[in-house]
C-alpha positions in Angstrom: 17.7 -100.3 -105.0 18.6 -97.6 -107.2 18.1 -98.0 -110.5 19.6 -95.8 -113.2 16.8 -94.6 -115.8 17.2 -93.7 -119.7 17.8 -90.8 -120.4 16.0 -88.2 -122.4 16.0 -85.0 -123.5 13.7 -82.3 -125.0 14.6 -82.1 -128.5 13.5 -78.0 -127.9 15.2 -76.8 -124.7 17.2 -78.5 -121.9 19.0 -78.0 -118.7 22.9 -77.6 -119.7 24.3 -76.1 -116.1 25.8 -79.2 -115.5 27.3 -79.2 -119.1 29.2 -76.0 -118.6 30.3 -77.3 -114.9 31.7 -80.5 -116.8 33.0 -77.3 -119.3 34.6 -75.4 -116.4 36.8 -78.2 -114.8 37.4 -79.2 -118.3 39.3 -76.3 -119.9 41.8 -76.8 -117.1 43.2 -79.7 -117.9 45.3 -79.9 -120.8 44.4 -79.5 -124.4 44.1 -81.3 -126.8 43.6 -81.9 -130.7 39.4 -81.5 -130.9 40.2 -83.7 -134.4 42.4 -85.9 -133.4 40.9 -89.6 -134.7 40.2 -90.5 -131.3 37.0 -88.6 -130.9 36.7 -88.6 -134.4 36.2 -92.9 -134.2 34.3 -91.7 -130.6 31.3 -90.1 -133.0 31.3 -92.1 -136.0 31.1 -95.4 -132.8 27.7 -93.0 -131.6 26.2 -92.6 -135.2 26.8 -96.4 -136.0 25.4 -97.3 -132.3 22.0 -95.0 -133.5 20.9 -95.7 -136.9 19.7 -99.0 -136.6 16.9 -96.9 -135.1 17.3 -93.7 -137.5 13.8 -95.2 -139.7 11.9 -95.3 -136.5 10.8 -91.4 -136.9 11.6 -88.3 -134.5 8.4 -88.6 -132.7 9.0 -91.6 -131.6 12.5 -92.1 -131.9 14.8 -92.5 -129.3 16.4 -89.3 -127.9 19.9 -89.6 -125.6 23.0 -87.2 -124.8 26.1 -87.7 -126.1 29.0 -85.6 -124.0 32.0 -84.6 -125.7 34.3 -82.9 -124.2 32.2 -81.7 -121.5 29.3 -80.2 -123.5 26.0 -81.7 -124.0 24.9 -82.7 -127.0 21.0 -83.5 -128.0 20.6 -86.9 -131.1 17.5 -87.5 -131.9 17.1 -90.2 -134.2 15.7 -88.5 -136.9 19.1 -86.7 -137.2 21.4 -89.8 -137.6 22.1 -91.2 -140.9 24.0 -94.2 -140.9 28.2 -95.1 -140.8 27.8 -99.2 -140.9 29.8 -99.1 -145.1 33.3 -100.0 -145.2 34.2 -97.6 -147.4 32.3 -95.4 -145.3 31.8 -93.6 -149.3 34.1 -91.8 -151.7 36.1 -88.4 -151.4 36.7 -86.2 -154.1 39.9 -84.2 -153.4 40.0 -81.2 -156.4 43.4 -79.4 -155.5 44.2 -76.0 -157.7 46.9 -74.9 -157.2 48.6 -73.2 -160.0 46.4 -71.3 -162.9 48.0 -70.1 -165.9 49.0 -66.9 -166.8 46.1 -65.5 -168.4 43.7 -66.0 -165.9 45.9 -63.1 -163.6 44.8 -65.9 -160.8 47.5 -65.7 -158.6 49.5 -70.1 -157.2 47.4 -71.0 -154.2 50.9 -71.3 -151.8 50.3 -73.6 -148.8 46.9 -76.0 -150.8 49.4 -78.4 -150.9 49.9 -79.3 -146.8 45.6 -78.3 -147.4 45.1 -81.5 -149.4 47.7 -83.3 -147.9 46.3 -83.2 -143.8 42.7 -83.5 -146.0 43.7 -86.4 -148.0 44.3 -88.5 -144.0 42.5 -87.4 -141.8 39.0 -88.3 -144.8 41.1 -92.2 -145.3 41.3 -92.1 -141.1 38.0 -92.2 -141.3 37.7 -95.1 -143.8 36.7 -92.9 -146.2 38.1 -93.9 -150.6 40.5 -90.8 -151.1 41.3 -89.3 -155.0 42.8 -86.7 -155.6 42.9 -84.9 -158.2 45.5 -81.4 -158.8 45.1 -78.5 -161.3 42.5 -79.6 -163.2 40.6 -76.8 -165.8 37.6 -75.7 -165.6 36.1 -78.7 -167.9 38.0 -81.2 -166.3 37.5 -80.8 -163.1 33.6 -81.3 -164.4 34.6 -84.0 -165.7 36.0 -85.5 -163.0 32.3 -84.7 -160.4 30.8 -86.6 -163.2 32.7 -89.2 -162.5 32.1 -89.9 -159.8 28.4 -88.5 -159.6 27.8 -91.8 -162.1 29.3 -94.1 -160.3 27.4 -96.6 -158.1 27.0 -95.9 -154.2 24.8 -98.2 -153.6 26.4 -100.0 -151.3 28.1 -97.1 -149.3 27.1 -94.4 -147.3 28.2 -90.6 -148.0 29.8 -89.1 -150.0 32.4 -86.1 -149.8 33.6 -83.3 -152.0 36.6 -81.0 -151.5 37.1 -78.5 -153.3 40.3 -75.9 -152.8 40.4 -73.3 -155.5 40.4 -68.8 -155.8 36.6 -67.9 -156.0 34.4 -66.0 -157.5 30.8 -64.4 -156.9 27.9 -66.4 -159.8 24.5 -65.6 -160.4 22.5 -68.1 -158.0 19.6 -70.0 -157.1 19.9 -71.2 -153.7 23.4 -71.8 -153.5 26.1 -68.8 -154.4 29.2 -68.5 -155.5 31.6 -70.2 -157.6 35.0 -71.5 -158.4 37.8 -71.2 -161.1 39.3 -74.0 -162.9 43.6 -73.7 -163.7 42.6 -71.6 -167.0 40.5 -68.8 -165.3 37.0 -70.6 -165.9 33.6 -70.9 -163.4 31.8 -73.4 -162.4 29.4 -72.1 -160.6 29.1 -74.1 -157.6 25.4 -74.8 -157.3 25.5 -76.9 -160.6 28.4 -78.3 -158.2 26.2 -79.9 -155.6 23.3 -80.7 -158.3 24.9 -82.9 -160.1 24.6 -84.9 -156.6 21.0 -84.4 -156.3 18.7 -87.3 -156.4 17.7 -86.9 -159.6 21.3 -87.0 -161.4 22.5 -89.4 -158.3 20.1 -91.9 -157.7 22.4 -94.2 -155.8 23.4 -91.3 -153.2 19.4 -90.6 -152.5 18.9 -90.2 -148.8 22.0 -90.2 -148.1 24.5 -87.4 -147.3 26.1 -85.6 -149.2 29.5 -83.1 -148.2 31.5 -80.2 -149.1 33.9 -78.7 -148.7 34.8 -75.4 -150.2 38.1 -73.7 -149.9 37.8 -70.2 -151.8 37.9 -66.9 -151.1 34.2 -64.9 -153.1 35.7 -62.0 -154.6 35.5 -59.4 -154.6 37.9 -58.6 -151.4 42.0 -58.2 -151.2 43.4 -62.2 -150.3 46.2 -61.2 -147.7 49.1 -63.8 -146.6 51.0 -63.6 -143.5 53.8 -65.6 -143.2 
C-alpha cells in the first residue's frame, strides 16, 4: 500500500528540474495577471497555515515546498511571519504629485493612478489604508510619526508607501532621501528608524514594509507616452 510522505526541502539546495518542467508546460497556457487577488490570497493562506510553526526555529521547524505558477519555492518555519489579524495592519500611502514652484521639481504625472491601484491592492489584502496627498516634508514626518506612535499590538504587519521625487543623501545604512512638496528632503534612513524596535515597540518582531517610488537624483528622467 502506497503512502504519501511529507515533503522536506533542503534550505540551501534542492532539485528544481520538476519545477522547470512544470514551468515549461505552464508557459503554453494563457497568461494571467501575476498579481491577481486569488494568488495573493493563496500566498496569505500559506503564511497563515504555517504561522503556528514560526516559533519552532529553523533547525527543528518544518520545511515545505510550495508550487506557485510552475515555480518551486522552499519555505522554512523561521522565514514565515504570522498574518492572522484582521485587519492585517496599517498601510500609509504618501502621494506627492504637485511641488512648489521654487523647488524646481516637476509635477509627477500618473502618480494618482499608481496610488489608486495601491489603495485597491492593499485593501484587498486586508490592510487599513490611509492616503495623504501633496505633503510638505514636515507634514510627511508628522504622518509617519503618528503611524509609528499607534498601537500595533493586535496587528501583524505595517506598510509605508511613498510616491515622490527623490535625491541622494548621506547615510549609514539606508541610502537616499524623499522630497516633500516644498522641496525639502527627508532621509530614508530617518523614515525607517521611526519604526524600529525602540521607537515603535508594538511592531517589534513584525514585518515592516517600505515601498518607495522615487528617482535617486543625479539622473535624467524620461517620460514615455
